[in-house]
C-alpha positions as CSV (number, residue, x, y, z in Angstrom):
1,T,0.0,0.0,0.0
2,A,1.3,3.4,-0.9
3,F,1.3,6.0,1.8
4,P,1.1,9.7,1.0
5,M,4.4,11.5,1.5
6,S,4.7,14.4,3.9
7,P,5.5,17.8,2.4
8,S,9.0,17.6,4.0
9,L,9.7,14.2,2.4
10,E,8.3,15.4,-0.9
11,L,10.7,18.4,-0.9
12,S,13.7,16.2,0.1
13,A,12.9,13.9,-2.8
14,V,12.4,16.6,-5.3
15,V,15.3,18.9,-4.6
16,P,18.1,16.3,-5.4
17,A,16.2,15.4,-8.6
18,L,16.2,19.0,-9.7
19,A,19.8,19.4,-8.8
20,E,20.9,16.3,-10.8
21,S,18.6,17.0,-13.7
22,K,19.8,19.0,-16.7
23,A,16.3,20.2,-17.6
24,V,15.4,23.8,-16.8
25,A,13.0,24.1,-13.9
26,R,9.9,26.1,-14.6
27,G,8.0,28.4,-12.3
28,L,9.1,30.5,-9.5
29,P,12.1,29.4,-7.4
30,S,11.5,28.2,-3.9
31,R,12.4,30.4,-1.0
32,W,15.7,28.7,-0.2
33,L,16.7,29.0,-3.9
34,R,16.0,32.7,-3.9
35,K,18.1,33.2,-0.8
36,E,20.9,31.2,-2.3
37,N,20.8,33.3,-5.5
38,Q,20.8,36.5,-3.6
39,S,23.7,35.3,-1.5
40,D,25.6,34.4,-4.6
41,K,24.8,37.8,-6.1
42,D,26.0,39.6,-3.0
43,F,29.2,37.6,-3.1
44,R,29.8,38.4,-6.7
45,H,29.2,42.1,-6.0
46,S,31.7,41.9,-3.1
47,L,34.4,40.3,-5.3
48,C,33.8,42.8,-8.1
49,L,33.8,45.8,-5.7
50,N,37.1,44.6,-4.1
51,R,38.7,44.2,-7.5
52,L,37.6,47.7,-8.6
53,C,38.7,49.3,-5.4
54,T,42.1,47.6,-5.8
55,D,42.4,48.9,-9.4
56,L,41.7,52.4,-8.1
57,T,45.0,52.3,-6.2
58,S,47.0,51.1,-9.3
59,R,49.8,53.3,-10.6
60,D,48.5,53.0,-14.2
61,P,46.0,55.9,-14.8
62,D,44.2,54.0,-17.5
63,I,43.4,51.2,-15.0
64,R,42.2,53.6,-12.4
65,Q,40.0,55.4,-14.9
66,K,38.4,52.2,-16.1
67,A,37.8,51.1,-12.5
68,A,36.2,54.5,-11.7
69,E,34.0,54.4,-14.8
70,S,32.9,50.8,-13.9
71,L,32.0,51.9,-10.4
72,E,29.9,54.7,-11.9
73,H,28.1,52.4,-14.2
74,L,27.5,49.6,-11.6
75,S,26.3,52.0,-8.9
76,K,23.2,52.6,-10.9
77,G,21.9,49.2,-9.8
78,D,20.3,49.0,-6.4
79,S,22.1,46.0,-5.0
80,F,25.6,47.2,-6.1
81,A,24.9,50.7,-4.8
82,S,24.0,49.3,-1.4
83,A,27.2,47.2,-1.4
84,L,29.3,50.2,-2.3
85,A,27.5,52.5,0.2
86,S,28.4,50.1,3.1
87,D,32.1,50.9,2.6
88,L,32.8,54.1,0.7
89,Q,36.3,54.7,1.9
90,P,38.2,52.6,-0.8
91,A,36.2,54.4,-3.6
92,L,37.0,57.9,-2.1
93,C,40.6,57.5,-2.9
94,G,39.6,58.4,-6.4
95,L,38.9,62.0,-5.2
96,K,42.5,62.8,-4.1
97,P,43.5,66.3,-5.1
98,N,46.3,65.1,-7.4
99,E,44.0,62.6,-9.2
100,N,43.0,63.0,-12.8
101,S,39.7,64.8,-13.6
102,P,38.0,62.0,-15.5
103,I,38.5,59.7,-12.5
104,K,37.1,62.3,-10.1
105,L,34.1,62.9,-12.4
106,A,33.3,59.1,-12.5
107,I,33.6,58.7,-8.7
108,L,31.3,61.8,-8.1
109,G,28.8,60.3,-10.5
110,A,28.9,57.0,-8.5
111,L,28.3,58.9,-5.3
112,R,25.4,60.7,-6.8
113,S,23.8,57.5,-7.9
114,I,24.3,56.1,-4.4
115,A,22.7,59.2,-2.8
116,E,19.7,59.0,-5.1
117,K,19.1,55.4,-4.1
118,G,18.5,56.2,-0.4
119,H,22.1,56.3,0.9
120,A,22.6,60.1,1.1
121,I,23.4,60.0,4.8
122,L,26.2,57.5,4.2
123,V,27.6,59.7,1.5
124,A,27.3,62.9,3.6
125,L,29.3,61.2,6.4
126,H,32.3,61.4,4.1
127,G,31.8,65.1,3.3
128,S,35.4,65.9,4.1
129,A,36.4,64.0,1.0
130,L,34.2,66.2,-1.2
131,L,35.6,69.6,0.0
132,P,38.8,69.5,-2.1
133,C,36.7,69.0,-5.2
134,L,35.0,72.4,-4.6
135,E,38.5,73.9,-5.1
136,D,39.5,71.7,-8.1
137,Q,41.1,73.4,-11.1
138,D,38.7,71.6,-13.4
139,I,35.4,73.5,-13.6
140,L,33.6,70.3,-14.5
141,V,34.6,68.7,-11.2
142,R,33.4,71.8,-9.4
143,R,30.0,71.6,-11.1
144,K,29.6,67.9,-10.5
145,V,30.4,68.1,-6.8
146,S,28.1,71.1,-6.4
147,A,25.3,69.0,-8.1
148,L,26.1,66.2,-5.6
149,Y,25.7,68.6,-2.7
150,R,22.3,69.6,-4.1
151,V,21.2,65.9,-4.3
152,L,22.4,65.2,-0.8
153,A,20.3,68.1,0.5
154,E,17.2,67.0,-1.5
155,E,17.6,63.4,-0.2
156,G,17.6,64.3,3.5
157,A,21.2,65.1,4.4
158,A,20.9,68.9,4.4
159,S,21.7,69.2,8.1
160,M,25.0,67.3,7.5
161,V,26.2,69.3,4.5
162,A,25.1,72.6,5.9
163,Q,28.5,73.0,7.5
164,D,30.0,73.2,4.0
165,V,27.9,76.2,3.0
166,K,30.8,78.7,3.0
167,S,33.0,76.3,0.9
168,I,30.2,76.0,-1.6
169,M,29.9,79.8,-1.8
170,H,33.7,80.1,-2.2
171,C,33.4,77.7,-5.1
172,F,30.8,79.9,-6.8
173,Q,32.9,83.1,-6.1
174,A,36.0,81.5,-7.6
175,T,34.2,80.5,-10.8
176,Q,32.7,84.0,-10.9
177,A,36.1,85.6,-10.6
178,S,37.4,83.4,-13.4
179,G,34.7,84.8,-15.7
180,V,32.8,81.4,-16.0
181,P,30.4,81.4,-13.0
182,L,28.5,78.2,-12.2
183,A,24.9,78.2,-11.2
184,A,25.3,74.7,-9.7
185,P,26.7,76.0,-6.3
186,L,23.8,78.4,-6.0
187,D,21.4,75.6,-6.7
188,A,23.0,73.5,-4.0
189,L,22.6,76.4,-1.5
190,S,19.0,76.8,-2.5
191,A,18.3,73.1,-1.9
192,I,20.0,73.3,1.5
193,A,17.9,76.3,2.5
194,V,14.7,74.8,1.2
195,A,15.4,71.6,3.3
196,G,15.3,73.7,6.5
197,E,18.8,75.0,6.8
198,G,18.1,78.6,5.9
199,L,20.0,79.9,8.9
200,A,23.2,78.3,7.7
201,V,22.8,79.6,4.1
202,A,22.0,83.1,5.4
203,S,25.7,83.3,6.5
204,V,26.6,83.8,2.8
205,I,23.7,86.1,1.9
206,Q,25.9,89.1,1.0
207,P,27.5,87.4,-2.0
208,L,24.0,86.3,-3.0
209,L,22.9,89.9,-3.1
210,T,25.9,90.8,-5.2
211,S,24.9,88.0,-7.6
212,L,21.7,89.8,-8.4
213,K,23.8,92.2,-10.5
214,D,25.6,89.4,-12.4
215,C,25.6,89.8,-16.2
216,R,24.3,86.2,-16.7
217,P,20.5,85.6,-16.3
218,K,21.0,82.1,-15.0
219,I,23.1,83.3,-12.1
220,R,20.6,86.1,-11.2
221,M,17.7,83.6,-11.4
222,S,19.5,81.1,-9.1
223,A,20.4,83.9,-6.7
224,C,16.7,84.9,-6.5
225,T,15.7,81.3,-5.9
226,T,18.2,81.0,-3.0
227,L,17.2,84.3,-1.4
228,G,13.5,83.2,-1.5
229,A,14.5,79.9,0.2
230,I,16.4,81.7,2.9
231,A,13.5,84.1,3.5
232,S,10.9,81.3,3.8
233,G,13.1,79.6,6.4
234,G,14.3,82.5,8.4
235,A,11.4,85.0,8.1
236,K,11.5,88.4,9.8
237,E,13.8,87.5,12.8
238,L,16.5,86.2,10.5
239,L,16.4,89.0,8.0
240,G,16.3,91.6,10.8
241,S,19.4,90.2,12.4
242,L,21.2,90.6,9.1
243,G,20.1,94.2,8.6
244,L,18.0,93.3,5.6
245,C,14.5,93.9,7.1
246,A,12.5,97.1,7.0
247,E,12.3,97.2,10.7
248,A,16.1,96.9,11.2
249,D,18.2,100.0,11.8
250,G,20.5,99.4,8.9
251,H,23.0,102.0,7.6
252,G,21.0,103.1,4.6
253,Q,21.0,99.6,3.2
254,A,18.1,98.5,1.0
255,T,15.9,95.8,2.4
256,L,15.7,92.4,0.7
257,F,12.1,93.2,-0.2
258,E,13.2,96.4,-2.1
259,M,16.0,94.5,-3.9
260,L,13.7,91.8,-5.1
261,V,11.0,94.3,-6.2
262,C,13.5,96.3,-8.1
263,T,14.9,93.2,-9.7
264,A,11.4,92.0,-10.7
265,L,10.6,95.5,-12.2
266,D,13.9,96.3,-13.9
267,D,15.7,93.1,-14.9
268,R,16.3,92.6,-18.6
269,D,15.4,88.9,-18.5
270,D,11.7,87.9,-18.2
271,S,12.6,84.7,-16.3
272,V,14.7,86.5,-13.7
273,R,11.9,89.1,-13.2
274,L,9.4,86.3,-12.6
275,E,11.7,84.4,-10.3
276,A,12.4,87.6,-8.2
277,A,8.7,88.3,-7.9
278,D,8.1,84.7,-6.8
279,A,10.9,84.9,-4.2
280,L,9.5,88.0,-2.6
281,R,6.3,86.2,-1.7
282,C,8.3,84.4,1.0
283,L,9.2,87.7,2.7
284,P,7.4,88.9,5.8
285,E,6.6,92.2,4.0
286,A,4.5,90.2,1.5
287,D,2.1,89.0,4.1
288,P,-1.5,89.9,3.0
289,D,-2.3,91.0,6.5
290,T,0.4,93.7,6.5
291,C,0.1,95.0,3.0
292,D,-1.1,98.4,4.2
293,E,1.9,98.7,6.4
294,T,4.2,97.6,3.6
295,R,2.9,100.4,1.3
296,H,3.4,102.9,4.1
297,R,7.1,101.7,4.6
298,F,8.0,101.8,0.9
299,P,6.3,104.9,-0.7
300,Q,9.0,105.0,-3.3
301,L,8.1,101.5,-4.5
302,V,4.4,102.5,-4.6
303,R,5.3,105.4,-6.9
304,R,7.4,103.1,-9.1
305,M,4.6,100.6,-9.4
306,R,2.2,103.3,-10.5
307,A,4.7,104.6,-13.1
308,K,5.3,101.1,-14.4
309,W,1.7,100.1,-14.6
310,H,1.1,101.1,-18.2
311,G,4.1,99.3,-19.7
312,E,4.4,96.1,-17.8
313,R,1.1,94.2,-18.4
314,I,2.1,91.9,-21.2
315,G,3.5,88.4,-21.1
316,R,5.8,87.3,-18.3
317,K,6.5,90.9,-17.4
318,G,2.8,91.3,-16.5
319,E,3.0,88.1,-14.4
320,A,5.8,89.6,-12.3
321,F,3.9,92.9,-12.0
322,K,0.8,91.0,-10.9
323,I,2.7,89.2,-8.1
324,I,4.2,92.4,-6.8
325,S,0.9,94.2,-6.8
326,D,-0.7,91.3,-4.9
327,A,2.2,91.4,-2.4
328,M,1.8,95.1,-1.8
329,G,-2.0,95.1,-1.7
330,M,-2.4,97.1,-4.9
331,A,-4.1,94.5,-7.1
332,D,-7.5,96.3,-6.8
333,E,-5.9,99.6,-7.8
334,F,-4.3,98.2,-11.0
335,G,-7.1,95.7,-11.7
336,T,-4.6,92.8,-11.7
337,K,-6.3,90.8,-9.0
338,T,-6.7,87.3,-10.4
339,S,-9.9,85.4,-9.5
340,L,-9.6,81.8,-8.5
341,E,-11.9,80.8,-11.3
342,E,-9.3,82.1,-13.9
343,T,-6.4,80.1,-12.6
344,L,-5.5,76.4,-12.6
345,C,-4.3,74.1,-9.9
346,A,-0.6,73.4,-10.6
347,I,-1.0,69.8,-9.5
348,C,-4.0,68.5,-11.4
349,Q,-4.1,71.4,-14.0
350,E,-7.9,71.8,-13.5
351,S,-9.7,75.1,-12.7
352,F,-10.8,76.1,-9.3
353,P,-14.5,76.2,-8.5
354,A,-16.5,79.3,-8.7
355,D,-17.8,81.0,-5.5
356,G,-20.0,78.5,-3.8
357,G,-19.4,75.9,-6.5
358,W,-18.5,72.3,-6.0
359,C,-15.4,70.6,-7.2
360,P,-14.4,66.9,-6.8
361,H,-10.8,68.0,-5.8
362,G,-12.1,70.2,-3.0
363,D,-12.0,73.9,-2.3
364,P,-9.0,76.1,-3.1
365,Q,-6.3,76.1,-0.4
366,T,-3.5,78.7,-0.3
367,L,-0.2,77.8,1.3
368,R,2.0,80.3,3.2
369,C,4.1,81.0,0.1
370,G,1.0,82.3,-1.7
371,H,0.5,79.4,-4.2
372,T,-3.0,77.9,-4.3
373,F,-4.1,74.3,-5.0
374,H,-7.1,72.2,-4.6
375,E,-7.5,70.9,-1.0
376,K,-7.5,67.3,-2.1
377,C,-4.5,67.7,-4.5
378,C,-2.6,69.5,-1.7
379,S,-3.3,66.8,0.8
380,E,-2.2,64.0,-1.6
381,W,1.0,65.9,-2.4
382,F,1.9,66.3,1.2
383,S,1.1,62.7,1.9
384,W,3.4,61.6,-0.9
385,V,6.2,63.9,0.4
386,K,5.8,62.5,3.9
387,R,6.1,58.9,2.6
388,C,9.3,59.9,0.8
389,G,10.7,61.1,4.1
390,R,11.1,64.7,2.9
391,M,10.2,68.0,4.5
392,P,6.8,69.3,3.5
393,S,7.2,71.9,0.7
394,C,5.2,73.7,-1.9
395,P,5.2,71.8,-5.2
396,V,5.8,75.0,-7.1
397,C,8.5,77.0,-5.2
398,R,9.6,74.3,-2.7
399,A,9.0,76.7,0.2
400,T,8.8,75.0,3.5
401,G,7.0,75.7,6.8
402,H,3.6,74.6,5.8
403,H,1.2,72.9,8.2
404,V,-1.1,70.7,6.2
405,D,-2.8,67.6,7.5
406,A,-1.7,64.7,5.3
């Protein structure tokens, strides 16, 4: 009589048969087989990583370059990036000051891939190895390490790289003095400020103000973005301590609000004008509850606004003028007040409901930065940001400090 085999006996009888058979097994592998394959994969990655790190110490520059390029390519995979992130020290030898630029660029590319795959903290722990790259003679290395700092800030390591703010600004100033200024360092500073380290970035605010007069539109636009990020994080107390607030007893120095308004009105580039106008929304003077007081503090700006009214209503220039008039409470005077029905939600690209109307996305909700979205769209956005482990920020300008239930 044949007795039914227990599951354990069946498995013990089947596994040797599969091992000895030359036929390809079909279907999903069993749990033990998946573990074995993953173990073999990790072992292969470990061997490959050790070999590449050994090649990085070779005296032959061609061997070192090939090893660095292989690390950059392999780090785009999740499992290899995790293996490399667990021990970055051997790979960082490719960032020595006397190393060739192509090797540095490849290593920086690998570090960026690792940071983008959730290992930004581990990369930021080795920030001391990145500092020499900010002073490198090759401008491409400076740009790539600045982009890496931006990614680190965006991926949750802003508090760790905030100590390098002055070095990042020195990198920008060095490129500016050479006649080829990079916007990447300013973008890194903006990302650090948006991530909640506005106080640290404010320590280099004076060079940022000087950058508003740079001859290159991209530099002026990046400077406006960074200033807006600092303002949204520091608010009135921070700006007042720097002598850049209307309430501060400065020595005849223009306030940040005045600088941004003048830039938004007079800059030659439309994109810079719009960026400056968007940045001043984060300033305390742009608070809708204090617009009457703002007009009283800045009568010269009120006169300029009235003089500009007839020539600045077309295209993107008109958009910047509209933002300024809203910030100063002069929208009714100029007829530039935009009704909610005439605008679109930047998230779903659908219009807002009319007064008393119903909308499946909910009522309009305005964030502290001044941007308005549907209530449901805004809630879903903040829920997604929270799941990603990032600081709540506006989906348009990335201003932080919002309190939205998600």
